[in-house]
N, C-alpha and C positions, 0 to 999 in steps of 0.2 A: 123537215126543218128543224123539228125538235131534236131529232137525234144529232144533228150537224151542229147546233148551238150548244148541247151537251158536252160534245166532243171538243169543241171549241174552249168551252170553260174549263175542262179537264187538262188540257196542254197549257193554258194562260196559267192554271194554279200551280203546276208542277215546273214552270220555266224558272222561278228564283232558286228551287231545289236543285235543278240540274246545273244551274250556273254555279251555285255555292261548292256542290262536291267538284266541279270541272277544276274552279279555284285550289281546291285543297290538293287534287291529284298533282295539279302543276305545282305547288309547293313540295309536295312529297317527292316529285320527279326532280327539283332543283336540288334539295336534300340529299337525293340519292346520287346523283352525280356529281356532289361536292367532294365526297372522298376520294374517287379515282383522280380527280383535278388535283387535290393536295398531293397525293401520292405521285402522281405524274411530276409535279413541281418538286417534290423530295428527292426523286431521283434525278431530275435535271439539274439540282444545285449540288449533287454528290459529285458532278465531274469537274469543277474546279477545285473541290478538295483534293481529288487524286491527282490532277495536274501540278498543284501545289506541293503536293507531296513527293513528286517526281523532280521538281526544281530543287527542293531540299536535299534530296539524295545527291542530285549533281553538284550542289555546292559544297560537298563534305571535305574534310580538311585534306584527304589524299589528292583531290584534283587540284588544289591551289598550293602544294606543297614547294617552297622555292628550292630554285636549283642550288646544289652544294656549290659548283663554280662560281657563282654570282656572289655567293656569301664568301667565298674564299677571296674573292677580288676586292669585297667590301673590307676584308682584313688587311689586305695589302694596301689599300687606300687608306685606313687608318693609321698605318706604321708611316705614311708619308710626312715625318717630322723634320725640324732642323736637326743637322747634324750632330748638333752638341746636345740633343734633348735629355737623352739617358744619361749623359756624363755630369748634368746638372741636376740631378734628382737629389733630395735629401738623403740623408743616410738610412733613414727608415723605409723610404721607400726604394731604394736599391736593394735594402733586404728583400723586399716583396718582389722585386725584379729578379734576383737570386734565386727566391723560392719558385717563382715562374719557370726559371730555365730548368731548374730540378724537375719539377711535374712535367715537363714537356719532354725531357729525354731520359727518365728514369726507367729503371728497369731494362729488359731485352727489347730495346727499341727497334733494332736492325731485324730481328726475329719476327716482331709483330706487325712492322709497317713496311719489310722489304728493305732492299739496300737504298735505293735511290732517295726514298722519303726519309729512311733512318738516318742518313748521312746528313740531309737537309736539317732535320730536326736537331741533331747533335751540333752541327755548325751555327743553327740559329740559337741554340741554348748557349753555347759559347760565347755567341755577339751579345747576347743579354748579359750575361754574368760579365763580360768584358766593357759593358756600356756602349757598345757600338752601334750607334742609331742608322748610318748608313748602310753597314753590312746586313742587318736587321730586316731594312726594307728591302733591298736585293734579295734575300733568301726568301722573305715571305711571299713576293711576286711569284715564285716559282711553284707555289702550291697549287694555283688553279690548274698549271699544266699537268703537274704530276697525279691530282687526283683523278683524271682521266683513265689512268693505267692501273689505277688500285682496285684491289678485288674486295668482298664484301668485308673480311677479316682485318685486312689493313684499314679501311675507312672506318670501321667500328673504332679500332685502336687510335686513329686520328681524332676522331671526334670525341672520345674520352680525353685524351690528352690536351686538347684545345679547350675543352669544358674546365678541366682542372686548373689550368694555366690561367684560363681567362678569370676564373675566380680569384687569382691572385692579384691580376689587374683592377678588378673591382674592389678589392681592400685597400688600395690605394686613396681611393676617395675622390673628390673633386680638387686635383691639382691642375693648376695652369688652366687652360681653357677647357678643361675636362677631356683632355685626349686619353687618360687611363680608362675613362668610362666607356668612350667609343670603341677603343680596343678591346674592351671586355665585352661589351655587347655583341660585336662582330664575331667574336672569337666562341662565344656561347653559342650564338644562334648557329654559327656553321657547324659547330661540334654536335649539336642536337640533330642538325639536319643528317650530318653523315651518319649517325648512330642510327636513326630512323630508316635510312636508306638500307643500311646494312643488316638491320632485324628483319624489314620487310620483304627482303628476298630469301626465297625458299631454296636454302643450300644446306646439304648436310656435309658437314667437314670432321675430320679426325680430330678427336680431342689432343690438346698438346699436353705435354709433361710439364707439370708445376714446378718453376724453377724461382729460386731466390736470390737475390743478387745483393752484394755489399758495394757501395759506392765509397770510395775514398778520393775526394777530389774529382779528377779526370778518369781515375782508375776504377773499373767496373769487375768484379769478381763473382763468378758465379758457385753457388754452394752447391756442392754434391756429396752423396754420402761418403764416397773416398775421400774429398778433401776434407768433409768434417772430421774422418777418423784421424787423417794425416796431421790435422791441426791438433786434435785432442794427445796424440802420442808427442808432439813437439811441447806440449803444455805440460804434459808429465815429466818430460826431460828436464825443462826447465826449472819446474817446482822443484825437482830432487837436488839439482844443481844450487839452487837456492836456498834450500834447507841445510845441504852440506855446508855451505859458506856460514850461514847463520850459525850453525853449530860449531864451526872453526873460530868462529869470533867470540861465541859465548865461552867457550872452554879455552882460550887464551888467557892466563892469568896476569893479573895487572903488575904482578913483581916481576915478570919477565923483561919488562923495559924500565928505563931508567930515565927520569923526569926531571927538568932543571928546578924546577918549583912547584909548590902547592897547585899553581894556576894552571901549569901545563898538565898536571894530574887530573884535575878537574874537567878541563878541556879534553882530554884522551877520554874519560868515562861518557862524557856527552856525545863524541862523537862515536863511541861504540853501541851507546843506546841508540843512537840515531840508524847506525847501519844494521842493528838487530832488528829493530821496527822496519826497516825498508825490506830486508830480505826475507823477514817471517810473511809480511805483507805480500811479497812477490810470491812466497810459498803458496800462501791461501788462494790468491789470485789464481795462480795457475791451476791449481786443485779445481777451482770452482768453473774456469773455463774449460778444462778437459771435460769435467762432468756435463758441461752444456752441451759441449761440441758431440760427445757421445749420444746424448739424447736426441740433439738435432739429426745426426745421422740416422739414427735408427726410425726416425718419424720419416725423413726422407725417404730412404729404402722403403717402408711399408705403403707410403704413397705412391711410389714407383712401381712396387708389385701387384 
């Protein structure tokens, strides 16, 4: 009995100690499993970030690029104006319209854009110069249909010309109901879209020879080394003739002719001085032009080689 009571007192005395350490072990156990739970939560939360990144990639500008045909149709809609709209523009805006016509068709437009598109742009440019609103609208309506037949280089050339001409309309300001600004926005947007589609296409094309053009109204002249040399030769001949005529006038003595009075003599001397100035200036201008054409021909020949 004594040993039983002693053992009972021993277990009752260590019971609080075992309860205390059991509580500590439970606390340590909870702390021990806290880290895996948080790391599990971190891995779980990273999945929406990956999904959000994938959605951002799918919404890139390449996937929402506007259709060039739609933008060209917007240009056609913006040119749906009253028949006398261009003819009623003020003088300064008519000059901007003529500048837009020049930017649209300047240079080797047939070589860069092709026969069909090139002729359409030339006719459209002529309609702007004549302030023909109805013809302009009918020609612009053809652009969406022609665009489907174009190659990458032709699209790029059309895009650059539309951007350049659109900026001319932009310089017209807020005229009327803002029609020039609507035309400008449509042309620039379509031009940028065409340029973007042509540059994104991976095509290798042979480089074209650089050509320079001179435009005199509707006449376009391509400058080549041979034509530059021919022009220089013509300038030299014209300069020699001008020099000989000037020398003949200068060497003519005043006493070789008889004048009615002193006023006629003064008038003859004034006329002689004016002719001398004219022909000497022609000689100088011919020499300057000939030297410039020779240098231009050398430059074009070196680039061609």
